[in-house]
C-alpha positions as CSV (number, residue, x, y, z in Angstrom):
1,M,0.0,0.0,0.0
2,K,2.9,2.4,0.7
3,Q,4.2,2.0,-2.8
4,I,0.8,2.9,-4.3
5,S,0.6,5.9,-2.0
6,M,4.1,7.0,-3.0
7,N,3.2,6.7,-6.6
8,V,0.1,8.9,-6.1
9,E,2.1,11.5,-4.2
10,S,4.9,11.6,-6.8
11,R,2.4,11.9,-9.7
12,K,0.5,14.7,-7.9
13,K,3.9,16.5,-7.6
14,A,4.6,16.0,-11.3
15,L,1.1,17.2,-12.3
16,R,1.4,20.2,-10.0
17,Y,4.7,21.1,-11.7
18,F,3.4,20.6,-15.2
19,F,0.0,22.3,-14.7
20,G,1.8,25.3,-13.1
21,K,3.8,25.8,-16.3
22,V,0.6,25.7,-18.4
23,V,-1.7,27.9,-16.3
24,D,0.8,30.6,-15.2
25,P,1.1,32.3,-18.7
26,L,-2.7,32.2,-18.8
27,G,-3.0,34.4,-15.7
28,F,-4.0,31.5,-13.3
29,K,-2.5,29.9,-10.3
30,F,-3.3,27.0,-8.0
31,T,-6.0,27.6,-5.4
32,P,-4.6,28.8,-2.1
33,D,-6.7,26.1,-0.4
34,E,-4.1,23.4,0.0
35,E,-6.6,20.8,1.2
36,L,-8.8,21.3,-1.9
37,M,-5.7,21.4,-4.2
38,N,-4.4,18.1,-2.8
39,F,-7.8,16.4,-3.1
40,L,-8.3,17.5,-6.7
41,L,-4.8,16.5,-7.8
42,E,-5.4,13.1,-6.2
43,Q,-8.6,12.7,-8.1
44,E,-6.9,13.6,-11.3
45,V,-4.2,11.0,-10.6
46,I,-7.0,8.4,-10.1
47,L,-8.7,9.5,-13.4
48,E,-5.3,9.4,-15.2
49,G,-4.7,5.9,-13.9
50,K,-8.2,4.8,-15.1
51,H,-8.4,6.6,-18.4
52,G,-4.7,7.4,-19.2
53,I,-5.5,11.2,-19.1
54,P,-5.9,13.5,-16.1
55,F,-9.5,14.7,-16.8
56,C,-11.2,17.4,-14.8
57,P,-12.5,15.6,-11.7
58,C,-15.8,17.6,-11.6
59,Q,-16.9,17.1,-15.2
60,P,-18.5,13.9,-16.4
61,L,-16.9,11.9,-19.2
62,R,-19.2,11.6,-22.2
63,H,-17.1,9.1,-24.1
64,D,-17.2,11.6,-27.0
65,R,-13.5,12.3,-27.8
66,S,-13.9,15.9,-29.0
67,R,-15.9,16.9,-26.0
68,D,-13.9,14.9,-23.5
69,M,-10.6,16.4,-24.7
70,Q,-12.0,19.8,-23.7
71,I,-12.0,18.6,-20.0
72,V,-8.4,17.4,-19.9
73,C,-6.8,19.3,-17.0
74,P,-6.0,22.1,-17.2
75,C,-9.0,22.9,-19.4
76,I,-8.7,26.7,-19.1
77,P,-7.9,27.3,-22.8
78,F,-11.1,25.5,-23.9
79,H,-13.3,27.5,-21.5
80,R,-11.4,30.8,-21.2
81,N,-14.4,33.2,-21.3
82,H,-16.3,31.3,-18.6
83,F,-13.3,30.9,-16.3
84,D,-12.2,34.5,-16.8
85,S,-15.8,35.6,-15.8
86,I,-15.8,33.5,-12.6
87,K,-12.0,33.9,-12.0
88,R,-11.6,30.1,-11.4
89,C,-11.9,26.8,-13.2
90,W,-15.0,24.7,-12.6
91,C,-13.5,22.5,-9.9
92,G,-11.6,25.3,-8.3
93,L,-8.1,23.9,-8.7
94,F,-7.0,27.1,-10.5
95,V,-7.9,30.7,-9.8
96,H,-6.9,34.0,-11.3
97,K,-3.6,35.2,-10.0
98,D,-5.3,38.1,-8.2
99,V,-7.7,35.9,-6.2
100,L,-6.9,35.7,-2.5
101,D,-10.1,34.0,-1.3
102,P,-11.7,31.6,-3.8
103,D,-14.7,31.1,-1.5
104,K,-15.9,34.7,-2.3
105,L,-15.9,34.0,-6.1
106,P,-19.2,33.8,-8.0
107,Q,-20.5,30.6,-9.5
108,L,-22.0,31.3,-12.9
109,P,-23.2,28.7,-15.3
110,P,-21.8,29.0,-18.8
111,V,-25.1,30.3,-20.2
112,E,-24.8,33.4,-18.0
113,V,-21.3,34.3,-19.3
114,S,-20.9,36.7,-22.1
115,H,-19.2,35.2,-25.2
116,E,-17.9,38.5,-26.7
């Protein structure tokens, strides 16, 4: 069991490094909520183990490749207008760099977001 736990921890660390390189130039950062961040990264490791890809843990897989590829974490580029409007991604793993308290951010469904 310790080996599996170590593999999860090392993979979480690798995903955190890689994701940070992707989201930083987009103006996002990891949530300051360490507990949430660790939980979500662990869920992504589990999804990656099951499906071979770290899908967003809060979005359902539809088994439609074009749609599912839009929820590969980090999915910010595919949903930029929505995430910029709410200053976070759906699951809350990433927030805008200027966000200090993610709990105060609004939750808007995509239909309420302007697509200008």
